[in-house]
N, CA, C and O atoms as a GROMACS GRO file, in nm:
protein
  340
    1UNK      N    1  -1.112  -3.463  -0.234
    1UNK     CA    2  -1.027  -3.348  -0.326
    1UNK      C    3  -0.995  -3.238  -0.233
    1UNK      O    4  -1.081  -3.186  -0.162
    2UNK      N    5  -0.868  -3.200  -0.232
    2UNK     CA    6  -0.815  -3.073  -0.109
    2UNK      C    7  -0.887  -2.949  -0.206
    2UNK      O    8  -0.906  -2.948  -0.327
    3UNK      N    9  -0.918  -2.853  -0.110
    3UNK     CA   10  -0.962  -2.709  -0.163
    3UNK      C   11  -0.819  -2.625  -0.204
    3UNK      O   12  -0.814  -2.544  -0.296
    4UNK      N   13  -0.742  -2.650  -0.145
    4UNK     CA   14  -0.606  -2.568  -0.205
    4UNK      C   15  -0.523  -2.671  -0.258
    4UNK      O   16  -0.527  -2.791  -0.227
    5UNK      N   17  -0.432  -2.603  -0.358
    5UNK     CA   18  -0.358  -2.675  -0.463
    5UNK      C   19  -0.225  -2.703  -0.370
    5UNK      O   20  -0.212  -2.665  -0.254
    6UNK      N   21  -0.165  -2.750  -0.419
    6UNK     CA   22   0.013  -2.804  -0.367
    6UNK      C   23   0.095  -2.671  -0.400
    6UNK      O   24   0.081  -2.608  -0.504
    7UNK      N   25   0.166  -2.644  -0.317
    7UNK     CA   26   0.221  -2.522  -0.352
    7UNK      C   27   0.363  -2.534  -0.451
    7UNK      O   28   0.443  -2.627  -0.441
    8UNK      N   29   0.372  -2.446  -0.524
    8UNK     CA   30   0.468  -2.398  -0.636
    8UNK      C   31   0.588  -2.371  -0.564
    8UNK      O   32   0.573  -2.334  -0.447
    9UNK      N   33   0.719  -2.384  -0.615
    9UNK     CA   34   0.836  -2.359  -0.513
    9UNK      C   35   0.847  -2.205  -0.516
    9UNK      O   36   0.849  -2.138  -0.620
   10UNK      N   37   0.854  -2.159  -0.396
   10UNK     CA   38   0.860  -2.027  -0.384
   10UNK      C   39   0.976  -1.951  -0.332
   10UNK      O   40   1.043  -2.016  -0.252
   11UNK      N   41   1.019  -1.826  -0.357
   11UNK     CA   42   1.137  -1.769  -0.302
   11UNK      C   43   1.107  -1.776  -0.144
   11UNK      O   44   1.002  -1.787  -0.080
   12UNK      N   45   1.270  -1.764  -0.098
   12UNK     CA   46   1.261  -1.768   0.071
   12UNK      C   47   1.182  -1.615   0.120
   12UNK      O   48   1.197  -1.503   0.070
   13UNK      N   49   1.109  -1.650   0.214
   13UNK     CA   50   0.997  -1.534   0.247
   13UNK      C   51   1.060  -1.504   0.429
   13UNK      O   52   1.127  -1.573   0.506
   14UNK      N   53   1.007  -1.388   0.437
   14UNK     CA   54   1.061  -1.364   0.598
   14UNK      C   55   0.956  -1.454   0.693
   14UNK      O   56   0.852  -1.513   0.663
   15UNK      N   57   1.008  -1.444   0.786
   15UNK     CA   58   0.905  -1.503   0.917
   15UNK      C   59   0.795  -1.412   0.981
   15UNK      O   60   0.816  -1.292   1.003
   16UNK      N   61   0.679  -1.475   1.009
   16UNK     CA   62   0.588  -1.390   1.074
   16UNK      C   63   0.545  -1.484   1.211
   16UNK      O   64   0.511  -1.599   1.187
   17UNK      N   65   0.546  -1.454   1.304
   17UNK     CA   66   0.531  -1.515   1.439
   17UNK      C   67   0.389  -1.474   1.486
   17UNK      O   68   0.352  -1.358   1.504
   18UNK      N   69   0.306  -1.595   1.505
   18UNK     CA   70   0.204  -1.590   1.548
   18UNK      C   71   0.154  -1.667   1.678
   18UNK      O   72   0.195  -1.777   1.717
   19UNK      N   73   0.082  -1.606   1.722
   19UNK     CA   74   0.015  -1.709   1.892
   19UNK      C   75  -0.146  -1.764   1.844
   19UNK      O   76  -0.242  -1.696   1.808
   20UNK      N   77  -0.135  -1.906   1.858
   20UNK     CA   78  -0.242  -1.953   1.811
   20UNK      C   79  -0.288  -2.061   1.931
   20UNK      O   80  -0.218  -2.087   2.029
   21UNK      N   81  -0.413  -2.114   1.904
   21UNK     CA   82  -0.435  -2.236   2.034
   21UNK      C   83  -0.377  -2.363   1.989
   21UNK      O   84  -0.347  -2.378   1.870
   22UNK      N   85  -0.360  -2.460   2.080
   22UNK     CA   86  -0.281  -2.580   2.037
   22UNK      C   87  -0.381  -2.665   1.968
   22UNK      O   88  -0.343  -2.772   1.920
   23UNK      N   89  -0.497  -2.630   1.959
   23UNK     CA   90  -0.605  -2.711   1.853
   23UNK      C   91  -0.596  -2.650   1.734
   23UNK      O   92  -0.607  -2.728   1.639
   24UNK      N   93  -0.576  -2.508   1.700
   24UNK     CA   94  -0.539  -2.440   1.594
   24UNK      C   95  -0.430  -2.504   1.520
   24UNK      O   96  -0.440  -2.556   1.409
   25UNK      N   97  -0.321  -2.493   1.594
   25UNK     CA   98  -0.185  -2.567   1.520
   25UNK      C   99  -0.202  -2.695   1.495
   25UNK      O  100  -0.162  -2.738   1.387
   26UNK      N  101  -0.258  -2.775   1.582
   26UNK     CA  102  -0.255  -2.926   1.545
   26UNK      C  103  -0.354  -2.926   1.427
   26UNK      O  104  -0.313  -3.008   1.344
   27UNK      N  105  -0.477  -2.860   1.384
   27UNK     CA  106  -0.540  -2.862   1.303
   27UNK      C  107  -0.409  -2.810   1.152
   27UNK      O  108  -0.386  -2.878   1.053
   28UNK      N  109  -0.364  -2.714   1.176
   28UNK     CA  110  -0.287  -2.646   1.072
   28UNK      C  111  -0.208  -2.772   1.014
   28UNK      O  112  -0.224  -2.822   0.902
   29UNK      N  113  -0.111  -2.814   1.122
   29UNK     CA  114  -0.021  -2.910   1.090
   29UNK      C  115  -0.092  -3.059   1.017
   29UNK      O  116  -0.035  -3.125   0.929
   30UNK      N  117  -0.212  -3.088   1.070
   30UNK     CA  118  -0.270  -3.195   0.997
   30UNK      C  119  -0.308  -3.158   0.838
   30UNK      O  120  -0.288  -3.229   0.740
   31UNK      N  121  -0.368  -3.023   0.842
   31UNK     CA  122  -0.406  -2.998   0.700
   31UNK      C  123  -0.282  -2.948   0.620
   31UNK      O  124  -0.300  -2.962   0.500
   32UNK      N  125  -0.167  -2.896   0.652
   32UNK     CA  126  -0.031  -2.916   0.575
   32UNK      C  127   0.015  -3.042   0.540
   32UNK      O  128   0.072  -3.066   0.434
   33UNK      N  129  -0.011  -3.134   0.637
   33UNK     CA  130   0.044  -3.288   0.598
   33UNK      C  131  -0.071  -3.340   0.501
   33UNK      O  132  -0.024  -3.409   0.411
   34UNK      N  133  -0.206  -3.327   0.497
   34UNK     CA  134  -0.290  -3.361   0.404
   34UNK      C  135  -0.256  -3.318   0.263
   34UNK      O  136  -0.277  -3.398   0.172
   35UNK      N  137  -0.200  -3.186   0.236
   35UNK     CA  138  -0.202  -3.129   0.146
   35UNK      C  139  -0.012  -3.159   0.076
   35UNK      O  140   0.030  -3.134  -0.037
   36UNK      N  141   0.054  -3.209   0.175
   36UNK     CA  142   0.192  -3.209   0.117
   36UNK      C  143   0.258  -3.084   0.107
   36UNK      O  144   0.342  -3.050   0.024
   37UNK      N  145   0.197  -3.001   0.227
   37UNK     CA  146   0.256  -2.842   0.183
   37UNK      C  147   0.292  -2.800   0.324
   37UNK      O  148   0.266  -2.870   0.423
   38UNK      N  149   0.362  -2.664   0.328
   38UNK     CA  150   0.410  -2.645   0.488
   38UNK      C  151   0.291  -2.570   0.534
   38UNK      O  152   0.200  -2.546   0.456
   39UNK      N  153   0.288  -2.525   0.685
   39UNK     CA  154   0.187  -2.458   0.744
   39UNK      C  155   0.179  -2.323   0.692
   39UNK      O  156   0.068  -2.270   0.691
   40UNK      N  157   0.279  -2.257   0.650
   40UNK     CA  158   0.317  -2.124   0.592
   40UNK      C  159   0.243  -2.111   0.460
   40UNK      O  160   0.194  -2.003   0.428
   41UNK      N  161   0.234  -2.217   0.383
   41UNK     CA  162   0.186  -2.220   0.259
   41UNK      C  163   0.024  -2.226   0.267
   41UNK      O  164  -0.043  -2.147   0.200
   42UNK      N  165  -0.036  -2.318   0.347
   42UNK     CA  166  -0.162  -2.314   0.396
   42UNK      C  167  -0.206  -2.162   0.426
   42UNK      O  168  -0.309  -2.117   0.378
   43UNK      N  169  -0.121  -2.085   0.509
   43UNK     CA  170  -0.178  -1.970   0.566
   43UNK      C  171  -0.191  -1.887   0.488
   43UNK      O  172  -0.277  -1.801   0.510
   44UNK      N  173  -0.120  -1.881   0.381
   44UNK     CA  174  -0.081  -1.771   0.296
   44UNK      C  175  -0.180  -1.820   0.181
   44UNK      O  176  -0.240  -1.728   0.125
   45UNK      N  177  -0.198  -1.904   0.151
   45UNK     CA  178  -0.316  -1.939   0.054
   45UNK      C  179  -0.474  -1.903   0.098
   45UNK      O  180  -0.556  -1.842   0.028
   46UNK      N  181  -0.493  -1.952   0.220
   46UNK     CA  182  -0.598  -1.920   0.303
   46UNK      C  183  -0.634  -1.788   0.296
   46UNK      O  184  -0.745  -1.750   0.259
   47UNK      N  185  -0.529  -1.703   0.336
   47UNK     CA  186  -0.549  -1.532   0.352
   47UNK      C  187  -0.556  -1.485   0.231
   47UNK      O  188  -0.616  -1.381   0.202
   48UNK      N  189  -0.490  -1.566   0.140
   48UNK     CA  190  -0.514  -1.494  -0.021
   48UNK      C  191  -0.669  -1.509  -0.065
   48UNK      O  192  -0.739  -1.426  -0.124
   49UNK      N  193  -0.698  -1.624  -0.025
   49UNK     CA  194  -0.856  -1.676  -0.071
   49UNK      C  195  -0.927  -1.539  -0.031
   49UNK      O  196  -0.974  -1.454  -0.106
   50UNK      N  197  -0.919  -1.541   0.131
   50UNK     CA  198  -1.003  -1.463   0.226
   50UNK      C  199  -0.995  -1.318   0.164
   50UNK      O  200  -1.096  -1.248   0.173
   51UNK      N  201  -0.892  -1.271   0.108
   51UNK     CA  202  -0.882  -1.119   0.088
   51UNK      C  203  -0.936  -1.117  -0.068
   51UNK      O  204  -1.007  -1.023  -0.103
   52UNK      N  205  -0.905  -1.214  -0.154
   52UNK     CA  206  -0.980  -1.197  -0.266
   52UNK      C  207  -1.128  -1.221  -0.284
   52UNK      O  208  -1.189  -1.192  -0.387
   53UNK      N  209  -1.189  -1.281  -0.164
   53UNK     CA  210  -1.338  -1.304  -0.180
   53UNK      C  211  -1.414  -1.215  -0.087
   53UNK      O  212  -1.537  -1.218  -0.087
   54UNK      N  213  -1.338  -1.126   0.003
   54UNK     CA  214  -1.412  -1.052   0.099
   54UNK      C  215  -1.432  -0.891   0.035
   54UNK      O  216  -1.342  -0.808   0.022
   55UNK      N  217  -1.552  -0.878   0.007
   55UNK     CA  218  -1.578  -0.754  -0.117
   55UNK      C  219  -1.581  -0.630  -0.016
   55UNK      O  220  -1.583  -0.514  -0.058
   56UNK      N  221  -1.581  -0.660   0.123
   56UNK     CA  222  -1.598  -0.538   0.231
   56UNK      C  223  -1.450  -0.497   0.236
   56UNK      O  224  -1.424  -0.378   0.250
   57UNK      N  225  -1.355  -0.585   0.227
   57UNK     CA  226  -1.244  -0.557   0.252
   57UNK      C  227  -1.166  -0.475   0.132
   57UNK      O  228  -1.095  -0.374   0.139
   58UNK      N  229  -1.214  -0.572  -0.004
   58UNK     CA  230  -1.155  -0.485  -0.104
   58UNK      C  231  -1.179  -0.338  -0.103
   58UNK      O  232  -1.089  -0.258  -0.126
   59UNK      N  233  -1.319  -0.298  -0.074
   59UNK     CA  234  -1.360  -0.190  -0.071
   59UNK      C  235  -1.288  -0.100   0.022
   59UNK      O  236  -1.257   0.012  -0.018
   60UNK      N  237  -1.260  -0.138   0.141
   60UNK     CA  238  -1.213  -0.066   0.237
   60UNK      C  239  -1.072  -0.053   0.201
   60UNK      O  240  -1.020   0.053   0.236
   61UNK      N  241  -0.980  -0.162   0.121
   61UNK     CA  242  -0.842  -0.128   0.098
   61UNK      C  243  -0.854  -0.028  -0.038
   61UNK      O  244  -0.761   0.053  -0.048
   62UNK      N  245  -0.936  -0.025  -0.123
   62UNK     CA  246  -0.937   0.076  -0.228
   62UNK      C  247  -0.941   0.251  -0.146
   62UNK      O  248  -0.900   0.357  -0.193
   63UNK      N  249  -0.993   0.231  -0.039
   63UNK     CA  250  -1.020   0.382   0.036
   63UNK      C  251  -0.912   0.412   0.071
   63UNK      O  252  -0.873   0.528   0.056
   64UNK      N  253  -0.834   0.315   0.127
   64UNK     CA  254  -0.712   0.324   0.207
   64UNK      C  255  -0.573   0.329   0.144
   64UNK      O  256  -0.469   0.356   0.204
   65UNK      N  257  -0.588   0.297   0.004
   65UNK     CA  258  -0.464   0.294  -0.063
   65UNK      C  259  -0.438   0.420  -0.123
   65UNK      O  260  -0.521   0.476  -0.195
   66UNK      N  261  -0.305   0.477  -0.092
   66UNK     CA  262  -0.269   0.604  -0.174
   66UNK      C  263  -0.308   0.630  -0.305
   66UNK      O  264  -0.272   0.531  -0.369
   67UNK      N  265  -0.362   0.709  -0.380
   67UNK     CA  266  -0.409   0.737  -0.487
   67UNK      C  267  -0.292   0.735  -0.600
   67UNK      O  268  -0.314   0.715  -0.719
   68UNK      N  269  -0.185   0.754  -0.554
   68UNK     CA  270  -0.037   0.786  -0.624
   68UNK      C  271   0.013   0.635  -0.673
   68UNK      O  272   0.085   0.617  -0.771
   69UNK      N  273  -0.038   0.529  -0.586
   69UNK     CA  274   0.001   0.392  -0.591
   69UNK      C  275  -0.114   0.318  -0.643
   69UNK      O  276  -0.229   0.346  -0.608
   70UNK      N  277  -0.081   0.205  -0.740
   70UNK     CA  278  -0.170   0.122  -0.756
   70UNK      C  279  -0.190   0.030  -0.609
   70UNK      O  280  -0.102   0.018  -0.524
   71UNK      N  281  -0.309  -0.024  -0.603
   71UNK     CA  282  -0.315  -0.112  -0.493
   71UNK      C  283  -0.261  -0.234  -0.518
   71UNK      O  284  -0.247  -0.276  -0.633
   72UNK      N  285  -0.225  -0.305  -0.404
   72UNK     CA  286  -0.139  -0.421  -0.443
   72UNK      C  287  -0.220  -0.550  -0.488
   72UNK      O  288  -0.338  -0.560  -0.456
   73UNK      N  289  -0.158  -0.647  -0.561
   73UNK     CA  290  -0.261  -0.760  -0.598
   73UNK      C  291  -0.274  -0.837  -0.472
   73UNK      O  292  -0.198  -0.801  -0.383
   74UNK      N  293  -0.368  -0.952  -0.442
   74UNK     CA  294  -0.376  -1.019  -0.340
   74UNK      C  295  -0.236  -1.102  -0.291
   74UNK      O  296  -0.198  -1.121  -0.176
   75UNK      N  297  -0.180  -1.141  -0.404
   75UNK     CA  298  -0.063  -1.232  -0.375
   75UNK      C  299   0.059  -1.121  -0.329
   75UNK      O  300   0.121  -1.160  -0.230
   76UNK      N  301   0.088  -1.036  -0.365
   76UNK     CA  302   0.164  -0.910  -0.326
   76UNK      C  303   0.145  -0.865  -0.179
   76UNK      O  304   0.237  -0.841  -0.100
   77UNK      N  305   0.026  -0.860  -0.156
   77UNK     CA  306  -0.012  -0.771  -0.059
   77UNK      C  307   0.011  -0.872   0.083
   77UNK      O  308   0.038  -0.836   0.198
   78UNK      N  309  -0.011  -1.007   0.030
   78UNK     CA  310   0.012  -1.112   0.154
   78UNK      C  311   0.201  -1.090   0.182
   78UNK      O  312   0.248  -1.061   0.291
   79UNK      N  313   0.262  -1.107   0.087
   79UNK     CA  314   0.397  -1.139   0.088
   79UNK      C  315   0.434  -0.999   0.165
   79UNK      O  316   0.500  -0.995   0.269
   80UNK      N  317   0.390  -0.903   0.108
   80UNK     CA  318   0.465  -0.754   0.157
   80UNK      C  319   0.410  -0.732   0.323
   80UNK      O  320   0.459  -0.655   0.405
   81UNK      N  321   0.321  -0.802   0.339
   81UNK     CA  322   0.263  -0.799   0.496
   81UNK      C  323   0.353  -0.904   0.573
   81UNK      O  324   0.378  -0.882   0.691
   82UNK      N  325   0.397  -1.006   0.517
   82UNK     CA  326   0.503  -1.100   0.590
   82UNK      C  327   0.608  -1.044   0.594
   82UNK      O  328   0.670  -1.059   0.699
   83UNK      N  329   0.662  -0.971   0.500
   83UNK     CA  330   0.822  -0.928   0.498
   83UNK      C  331   0.839  -0.805   0.590
   83UNK      O  332   0.954  -0.768   0.619
   84UNK      N  333   0.719  -0.732   0.642
   84UNK     CA  334   0.750  -0.598   0.730
   84UNK      C  335   0.824  -0.652   0.845
   84UNK      O  336   0.795  -0.765   0.885
   85UNK      N  337   0.909  -0.589   0.900
   85UNK     CA  338   0.942  -0.606   1.030
   85UNK      C  339   0.867  -0.591   1.136
   85UNK      O  340   0.914  -0.611   1.248
   0.00000   0.00000   0.00000
């Protein structure tokens, strides 16, 4: 049984370019194929899970978020990060 769920239909996102090893790219492509999803979906879901589970990151984020604004949710944090130029 896969750890991640199949992707829902999503609005168009901006692109993000990353440099990864050949082995990592192959693993990502294989896992994406296993899920029947895109590599982008796998990366976003994995990072959302990481952000959700990392207590130290949550604490850090709370300390570095402007007090006038509410901290972003995990999903919007990843989406906003990807959309930045």
